[in-house]
N, C-alpha and C positions, 0 to 999 in steps of 0.2 A: 746767488741770492734762489733761496727755493721758494716755487709757486704756491698759491694760495690755495692750492688741490692739496699739492704734498701734503701743506701745514695742516687744512682739513682732515686728512688720512692718519695723522700722527696724532690729531687731538684724537678722533674717534677711538685711534689703537691706544693711549692713556689712559683714557674713560672706560673703555672695558676692562681693562688692565686693574683699576681703581674698585671698580666692580670688584673684580674677581678675588683683589686683596683685603676687601672687606667683608665679603660675605667668609674666607679663611678665619678671618681674626674673630667673627662671630661663632662661629665651629668651634675652634679654639677654647674659645672662652666657656662657650658651654661645656665644652669636656673637662678645660682646668675646673671647674667648680666639684665635678664629680668626683677626680682625680684627687683636688685637693681635699676635699673629704675624707676619701679612704687612707691618705698617707696620715691625716690628722688622727683619723681614729686606730692607727696601727703604731703609730709613733710611743705612746703610754705602754702598751700592751707588752711590745720589745722592749723598751726600756726595764719594764718592770719585773719581766722575765730573765733578764740579765742578772739584775739586782737579787732577786731568788736565789738564782745560783750563787752568784758572789756568797748571800748570805749564809747559803747553808751549808756551803766550805769553811766558812769563818767560825760557824757556831759550833761546826761540829766538833772541832781538836782529834778528827784521828787522820794519823796521816795515813792510812789503808784506805781513806775516799778518795777515792781518782775516777777520772774515765778518761778513754783514749781520744776525744776529741778537744779535751782541754790540755794536754801533756805536751808542751813542746820539747823540738828535737834541733839537733843542728840542722841548719838549711841548706840543700844544696840544689834541691829542683824545688821550682814553684809554678804556679799556672795564674795568670792573669787572667779574670773576666772582663772581658771591656763590652761596659752599657751602653750601646747607642740605639739612634729610630731606624725604622722603615724608612723614614721621608727625608726630604729636605726642605727650606723654606725657612727655617726655623733660628736662623742669625747662625753665633759662633755656637751653639748647643753642640754639634759633633765633631766640629773640630778643636773647640776648647778639651774634651774628654780623649780625642783623639791627640793631642798633643803630648797632654796628661801621660798618658801609655806610652806615646815613645821617648818618655822623660825616665820612665822607670824601666822600661825595656834598656836604655842606655847607664843607667846610674848600676843598675843589676847584670850587668857582663861577664862579670868574675864568679856568678853561679854556675853552676855544672850545665843547666839547661831551664831557659823559661819556655814551659808552655802558651799557648795564648788560646781562650775562647771568647766566641763574639756573641750578643744577642744584638739584633740588629744588622739591616742590611749596611749601612754606611759604615760602620765600624770594618765588617767584613771586606766589603768590598776593597774599601782604602789597602788593610795587610794584605790581602791578596793580590792587586794590583802593584804592590812594591815585592813580590815575591818571600813573604811574610808566610811560615807554616802556620796554619792555623790548625789544630787537635779539632774541633768540633765549634759549628754553629747552629747555634737554637733559633731557625730561623721558624718566625710566624710565630714566636712566644708570645707577644704582646697584644695578639688576635685572639688567643686563650690562656691569657692574664686570669691566675687563681691562686689559692693559698698552695693547691694538689699539684697544680705545673709547675710551681717554686719550690715543692718538696721533691718534687720528680727531677729538678736538676741539681737541686743540693744532694738527693742520695745518692747523684753519680759522684759528685765529686766529692762526694765524701768516702765513696767507695775507693776512690782513687788515691783517698789522703790517706784508708786506713790499709791499700797492700801497699803504701810506701812508693807508687810513685811519681808521689810529688812531698815535698815536706811542708809547704804553706798554699794556700789559695789566698789571692787577693781579688778585690772587686774595686773597676775604679767607676765611678758615675755621675754624674750631674746631683748634689742634695737641692734640694726642692727649699728654699727661702721665702723667696715671696712671689709673684705672678710676674715681678722684672727683674730677679735676682736667682740666680742661680749657680753652687758653688759645686764647684769641679772638686772631687775627694775619692781618695784611695784610701780601702779598707781592709783591715785582715779576716776572713771568713774563718779561716782555718789555719792553725790550731784554736779556737775560740776564744777571744778573752771580755771577760767578763768587766762589769764597775768595779769591784774591788779587787786585791789580791789575795789570793789564799797565805794564813801563814803571818800576816801584817799587822803589827800592834797598832788598836785604837787610838787616835789622835787623845790629847790631853784634855780633858772636860766631856769626852763624846760619851751619849748614854750608855750602859752596858746592855752587849747584847743578849736577849732572852731568848733562850733554845727551846725549839717547841718538839710534839714527838710525830717520828714520820712514820706513815706506815706504807707498806708493809719495814721500812728501814729507808735511810740517809741514798745509802748508794741505788736501791733501786728508785726514788725519785730523784736521785741525777741521773740515773741512766734514763731516765723517760724526758726530763726537761731538757737534756743536753741535746739530743737531737733539734727535738722541737726548737731549740732557740737558732739552729743554723738556720732551719727551716725559714723562721719567722726573717734572721736577718738578711738573705738575701731576695725574699719576697717584698722586705721594708725596702731596700736597694731599688729593685724593679718597679715599687710603688713610686718610691721619688722619683727614678728617671722618667715617667710617663709625665709625672706633673710639669716638673721640669721644660720636659718636650713642650706638652700645650702652653706654658707659661711661657717660651721664646719664642714659640710660634705665633701667639697672641702678639706680642712686641716686636716682634718683624714687620706682621702683616701691618699691623698699627702704623709702622715708622714709613712701610712704602704706600702704604695709604694716604698716608703725609704727604710724601713724595711726588706720588703718582698730581695730587692735586695741587702743589706747587708747582710743577711742570706743567698742568693745563691751565695755569694762570699766566705762566708763563709765554707758553705757546698761543693764548688767546690773544696776548696783547702782541705779540710779532704777526698774529696775523692780520691783528687790525691795523698797525703800521703799516704792514706791507698792500695790504688794502687800499689803504689810505694813499701810501703812494701811487700806486696804479690807477688811482681815480684823476689825483694832482696830473698824472703824465698824461692821461686821454684826454683834460680838460684843457692841459697846454698846445696838446694836440690839435684838437677843436679850433682854438684860438687861434693857433697858429694859422690853420688850415684858412678860416676865414680872413684873418689879417691876406694872405697870397692872394685872395681873392678881387681884395678892393681894387 
């Protein structure tokens, strides 16, 4: 049986841990609000940009209207961009993404090559420790996260795609659903997939598309919007990952705080029982000694 001193030390230790987890929960909750506002502001813009590109292609009726980032080709070489966090203590946030990335690698072993790029220290450490070749780690991206930083990363991926180094680029990340729920998502970044399909016949009863005049012309507008859509898609994935990380950490720290409180209650009960047993034993020894002196 543990001594009273050991139990007291254990209670103090758990109380200190509870104080830390409670503080981490409050910090994550504050950061989550800001990250949630950012992703909710980015989603409508990204969706509308995809819709504009799809509508532009559908309304044009011009077979010569195209863009190299929209043209699909036989897939032989793929790059997978893995978005994890730099820190742990976020429940299954990182392990779920890593597990999905491993499944993607396993399902596409028939391809000629699969390159791996990482954003976040956890994913980089996991695959590097297991001998997986990582083309590049975009370290410190979360500390300087902005549209410009995301555009720089997207520009590097676009250059690899246009040079023929890869035939497709995919992103695996946690999509933010709510503060307590995240969904692991694998999405194709290149070639860019829009909401509509060019040349697709309109559905029965659908409104007739009204064409617009484009300045200087449709192709120039498409050339401007497509690279921007790629940048926005990657930027949105990064924002989704950041918001999901804070939500997962907040939930994990809340559970840890609750478990610490339960453990403190259990240890306090054990301490009181042990203390009562010690006092009872001492009283019995005093009574026995008094009886022996009679």
